[in-house]
N, C-alpha and C positions, 0 to 999 in steps of 0.2 A: 504494500500499500504506500502511496505517496505521503510524505510527511512535510512539515513546515521547513525542515532543513533542505528539502529538494527545491524549494522556491527561492529564486533570486530576487533581491530587492533593488530599489532604484539607485543604489550606490554602485551597482554593477552595470557598466556601460552596455552590456549585451541586451539589456531591457529595451534599449533604443533601436535595436536592430529591426530592419524591415524583413518580415517573414516571407517565405516563398510558398507558393501553392504546392500541394502534394499531388502525386499521381493517383488517378483513380483507374481501376479499383484499388483500394487501399492495400498497402503491404501489411502483413501480419503485425509488424513492428508498430506501424502507425495506428492500426485498428486497436491493438492492445493498449497503446499509449492513451488514446481517446477514452477507452473504457476505464482505465486507471484514473484519468482526470475526473470523469463523472463520478466514479466511486469515492474519490477524495471529497467532492462537494457534498454527496449524500452523507458521508461519515462526519463531515465538518458541521453539519446541521443537526446531527444526532447528539443530544446532550451527553449521553454516556460515552460514545465513541470519541467525541471531540475532547472530552476531559481525559479519557484514557490515553489518547495519542497526542494530546496537547496541540489540537488543531484550532486555527482561527476560523470561525464560521464564514463561509463564502457561498455566493450564489453563482459565481462564474470563475473560470480559469482558462487562460490561453497558454498554448504550448511554449511560447517564448518566456513565460514566467518560470518555466523549468529549464530555461537556457536553450530551448530547441526552437530555432527560427522557422517554424512551419505554420501555415494558416489553418490551425486547428484550435477549437475551443469547446468547452463543455459548459452547460447551463443547468442549474437545478433551482428553480424558483417555485416556492410553495405559496398558495393563497390560503388564507384562514378566514373562518367566520368569526362572529363576535365573541364566541366562547373559546376561541383559540384552537379549534379543530381544523385540520387540513381539509380544504374543500376541493382543491385542484393542485396538480403538480405539472409544471412545464419543464420537461427534461429533454435535452438535446446533447449530442456529442458530434459536433459538426466539423467536416472537412471542407475547406475552401468556401466558407460562407461569405456572401457579399450582400450589401444593401442594394436592392434593385429599384426601390422607390421609397419616398418619404414625404410626409406633409411638411410644409414650411412652418407650421405651428410648432412652437417650442414647448419644452417641459423641463422640469428639474426636480430633484429630490429635495424635499424640505429639510432633511437632515444632512444633506450633502452626500457625496460618494466616499467610498473607501476602497482599498485594494490590498490584496495579499502581498503585493510587491512594494507597498508604501507603508513602512512600519510606523511612522509618525502620522498623526491626524492632521490633514491639511484642510482647514475650514474654507468654505466657499461654495457657491452654487455653480453647477456645471450645466450649461445649456445643451440640451439634446432635442432631437426631433421627437414630437409627441407620438407619431405613428410611423412605423417603418415596415417594409417588406424585405425579408431576407431569404435568399435561396442558397442551398448548399446540399452536401450529402450528409445524412444523419446515420451514424453507426448504430444507434439504438433501434431504429426501424429498418435499417439496411436499405434505404432508398433516398432518392432526391426529395427534398422537402422545400415547401414555400411557407414561410412563417410570416403571418401578419401579426405584428406585435404593437401593443399600445401600453402606455403607462410604464410601470416598473420593469416588465419584461423587455420593452423596447429600450429602456435605459441600460439594462444589463447587457443586451446584445451589442449596443453601440460601444459600451465600455470595453467589452472583449474584442470587438473588431478593431477598435483603436489600437490595441496592443499589437496588431499585425503590422501597423505602420510605425511602431516605436513611440506612440503617443500615450501619455499617462493622463488620468482624469484631471489632475491639477493644472495641466497645460491649458485647459479650457476656462479656468477660473479668471474672472476679471481681477487683475492684480491690484488695481487701485481701490476697487469697491467689491471685495469678495462676497459680502453678505447683503448686497443690495438686490432685492428681488428682480428677476428678469421680467421685463415688461411683456404683458399679454401672454405669458407662458402658463401652461397647466402645471400646478404644483402637485407633486406626488407625495402623499403622506407616508 
């Protein structure tokens, strides 16, 4: 299983590397890596496992965060009801995902974003598209997928796809006014 020691942080210049597309069909090595990345996310959100293995909870991870410059990422986003019960799980282990369309309307997380590769908390709002469409190959379903994402899932996907180009979330924050609300943007709680 992947552990926190396997993840590089923003002090490692490799995190700024532009990742390359992977060949399809996926090699066994790439397939297995994506499965391990997804497994890490599921474990990181499980209280018992995250404590046992000292994992930081995460909803997404890109291969470059493991020092591997390949356009691959995994997502594990849970939706909850008022009582805290899981109502829906959005799970992907994607090879070569790309945004094929988006709305001009912006959104941002009210609490700001975080990243496994950024150990210190960087405060500020990160402007993202409110709705995006992503296409790629999903290992979990073993087929090409088209994901229409809004809200939190859209933000997660954009965050991970930024990693492919060596971009970190805090690169998007307004340096002079990091906590000034983004005009006309949808605020994601």
